[in-house]
BAFITI-401547 format. One record per residue: chain; x, y, z of N, C-alpha, C in turn. Coordinates in steps of 0.001 Angstrom, whole numbers. Example, Ala and Ser with C-alpha at 12.3 -4.5 7.8 and 13.67 -1.06 7.14 Angstrom:
<nodes>
 chain    n.xx    n.yy    n.zz   ca.xx   ca.yy   ca.zz    c.xx    c.yy    c.zz
     A   13190   -5690    7800   12300   -4500    7800   13200   -3300    7800
     A   12850   -2250    7080   13670   -1060    7140   12900      30    7870
</nodes>
This chain:
<nodes>
 chain    n.xx    n.yy    n.zz   ca.xx   ca.yy   ca.zz    c.xx    c.yy    c.zz
     A  -59315  102126   -6252  -59479  101093   -7251  -58116  100792   -7860
     A  -57824   99531   -8010  -56530   99143   -8550  -56523   99286  -10065
     A  -55314   99423  -10599  -55130   99624  -12035  -55676   98448  -12834
     A  -55405   97216  -12402  -55868   96045  -13144  -57392   95935  -13125
     A  -58008   96335  -12014  -59464   96306  -11928  -60083   97323  -12881
     A  -59446   98454  -13044  -59943   99468  -13966  -59894   98968  -15403
     A  -58847   98239  -15742  -58738   97704  -17100  -59802   96646  -17373
     A  -60166   95840  -16378  -61206   94839  -16562  -62547   95483  -16870
     A  -62808   96646  -16294  -64075   97327  -16547  -64148   97899  -17961
     A  -63011   98032  -18633  -63007   98504  -20019  -63085   97358  -21031
     A  -63022   96135  -20549  -63065   94971  -21441  -64364   94870  -22249
     A  -65555   95097  -21670  -66772   95016  -22499  -66791   96032  -23639
     A  -66212   97202  -23416  -66137   98204  -24478  -65302   97673  -25640
     A  -64166   97085  -25306  -63266   96555  -26338  -63890   95370  -27067
     A  -64562   94496  -26337  -65201   93334  -26969  -66304   93786  -27924
     A  -67105   94741  -27495  -68188   95230  -28342  -67643   95865  -29620
     A  -66669   96736  -29473  -66087   97390  -30649  -65426   96370  -31571
     A  -64753   95372  -30994  -64097   94349  -31816  -65118   93503  -32563
     A  -66218   93167  -31912  -67258   92370  -32584  -67871   93122  -33761
     A  -68177   94388  -33561  -68767   95158  -34654  -67758   95393  -35778
     A  -66506   95635  -35439  -65482   95813  -36475  -65280   94522  -37257
     A  -65291   93395  -36566  -65159   92105  -37241  -66377   91822  -38112
     A  -67556   92215  -37649  -68759   92033  -38450  -68681   92854  -39741
     A  -68157   94085  -39634  -67973   94896  -40846  -66981   94232  -41791
     A  -65910   93709  -41241  -64934   93003  -42074  -65548   91798  -42761
     A  -66381   91084  -42037  -67053   89922  -42616  -68021   90339  -43717
     A  -68764   91408  -43486  -69708   91888  -44499  -68969   92248  -45785
     A  -67850   92947  -45654  -67118   93348  -46855  -66403   92175  -47512
     A  -65972   91195  -46732  -65284   90036  -47299  -66256   89128  -48048
     A  -67441   88929  -47493  -68414   88023  -48091  -69236   88731  -49156
     A  -69461   90017  -48975  -70229   90780  -49945  -71717   90801  -49670
     A  -72135   90283  -48530  -73547   90307  -48170  -73683   90640  -46685
     A  -74792   91234  -46358  -75031   91569  -44956  -76069   90635  -44334
     A  -76306   89503  -44927  -77310   88555  -44442  -76702   87203  -44081
     A  -75482   87170  -43588  -74850   85909  -43234  -74971   85663  -41731
     A  -74876   84404  -41350  -74992   84056  -39936  -73849   84606  -39080
     A  -72582   84520  -39508  -71522   85075  -38669  -71697   86578  -38405
     A  -72170   87288  -39391  -72434   88720  -39225  -73486   88943  -38144
     A  -74537   88163  -38185  -75610   88284  -37198  -75123   87914  -35798
     A  -74376   86821  -35689  -73882   86389  -34382  -72901   87390  -33791
     A  -72041   87935  -34619  -71112   88959  -34137  -71866   90199  -33670
     A  -72919   90550  -34371  -73731   91690  -33957  -74429   91448  -32629
     A  -74940   90232  -32445  -75612   89903  -31184  -74625   89953  -30027
     A  -73468   89345  -30200  -72440   89389  -29150  -72000   90829  -28905
     A  -71909   91607  -29970  -71537   93016  -29829  -72551   93795  -29010
     A  -73832   93528  -29220  -74860   94234  -28450  -74904   93775  -26994
     A  -74665   92491  -26744  -74595   92013  -25362  -73411   92658  -24649
     A  -72265   92717  -25315  -71103   93366  -24729  -71339   94868  -24565
     A  -72093   95464  -25469  -72428   96884  -25351  -73297   97127  -24123
     A  -74217   96225  -23837  -75031   96351  -22621  -74154   96238  -21372
     A  -73187   95312  -21395  -72257   95183  -20271  -71385   96431  -20147
     A  -71006   97014  -21274  -70211   98244  -21246  -71016   99400  -20667
     A  -72294   99451  -21006  -73155  100494  -20440  -73274  100342  -18931
     A  -73432   99115  -18459  -73513   98867  -17018  -72198   99241  -16341
     A  -71065   98886  -16947  -69768   99237  -16372  -69572  100751  -16334
     A  -70027  101450  -17365  -69899  102909  -17390  -70779  103550  -16331
     A  -71994  103058  -16177  -72884  103601  -15151  -72311  103344  -13759
     A  -71817  102131  -13523  -71226  101810  -12222  -69996  102675  -11950
     A  -69178  102888  -12970  -68013  103749  -12804  -68392  105191  -12537
     A  -69412  105655  -13211  -69869  107034  -13013  -70412  107238  -11600
     A  -71226  106308  -11151  -71780  106409   -9798  -70666  106340   -8762
     A  -69715  105458   -8985  -68609  105320   -8042  -67763  106581   -7968
     A  -67453  107170   -9103  -66625  108374   -9119  -67377  109556   -8532
     A  -68641  109704   -8869  -69407  110844   -8361  -69659  110706   -6859
     A  -69982  109501   -6416  -70281  109308   -5000  -69031  109520   -4139
     A  -67913  109008   -4581  -66680  109141   -3804  -65987  110471   -4035
     A  -66263  111100   -5152  -65641  112384   -5453  -64138  112295   -5638
     A  -63685  111162   -6146  -62242  110965   -6311  -61823  111540   -7659
     A  -61030  112570   -7623  -60646  113252   -8862  -59690  112439   -9727
     A  -58910  111586   -9135  -57919  110851   -9937  -58559  109805  -10849
     A  -59836  109465  -10622  -60513  108481  -11460  -61292  109108  -12610
     A  -61303  110423  -12726  -62015  111069  -13832  -61468  110663  -15198
     A  -60131  110499  -15361  -59662  110026  -16674  -60207  108647  -17043
     A  -60384  107761  -16058  -60956  106451  -16342  -62417  106569  -16736
     A  -63105  107494  -16115  -64499  107723  -16486  -64584  108246  -17917
     A  -63686  109130  -18283  -63654  109616  -19665  -63302  108495  -20643
     A  -62432  107576  -20222  -62104  106424  -21067  -63333  105534  -21258
     A  -64106  105366  -20192  -65351  104605  -20313  -66314  105270  -21293
     A  -66461  106563  -21162  -67389  107275  -22047  -66910  107246  -23496
     A  -65612  107368  -23707  -65076  107301  -25076  -65255  105902  -25663
     A  -64993  104875  -24864  -65197  103501  -25331  -66649  103208  -25620
     A  -67531  103721  -24780  -68958  103535  -24998  -69417  104265  -26254
     A  -68905  105468  -26461  -69265  106224  -27668  -68788  105504  -28927
     A  -67570  104969  -28896  -67054  104230  -30048  -67905  102998  -30330
     A  -68243  102255  -29280  -69067  101060  -29465  -70461  101424  -29977
     A  -71020  102531  -29491  -72344  102955  -29962  -72315  103372  -31425
     A  -71279  104065  -31832  -71155  104468  -33246  -71033  103230  -34130
     A  -70194  102278  -33718  -70046  101055  -34501  -71343  100248  -34518
     A  -72055  100221  -33390  -73330   99483  -33340  -74360  100124  -34259
     A  -74436  101444  -34245  -75376  102137  -35123  -75049  101935  -36586
     A  -73774  101970  -36903  -73360  101727  -38282  -73636  100282  -38696
     A  -73392   99337  -37774  -73635   97942  -38099  -75108   97688  -38340
     A  -75952   98203  -37468  -77383   97945  -37644  -77897   98636  -38902
     A  -77341   99783  -39228  -77731  100465  -40468  -77322   99679  -41699
     A  -76109   99128  -41675  -75662   98345  -42835  -76302   96964  -42861
     A  -76656   96451  -41698  -77270   95128  -41665  -78723   95181  -42142
     A  -79402   96259  -41854  -80791   96371  -42264  -80961   96924  -43686
     A  -79904   97475  -44229  -79994   98078  -45564  -80190   97044  -46643
</nodes>
């Protein structure tokens, strides 16, 4: 797998985390958690989170099936990005529903 292709597979993780972080910024700037931009950013964040989950699963299957040891750091990067996006998503939904 080429280096540039590996970076493209991490893009959904970054988009999801950025959407949720921006939604938090919007919530604190506006002072309410019931605004439309907050909701739209959350929806885009969850769609990107689903794409990140698919990319992580595909990367995991690819690494395990091929048994290529040099790609394990990329798999760990996927898992770390997914964990960050999941934490931000959980925090966003908690603050949005509160």
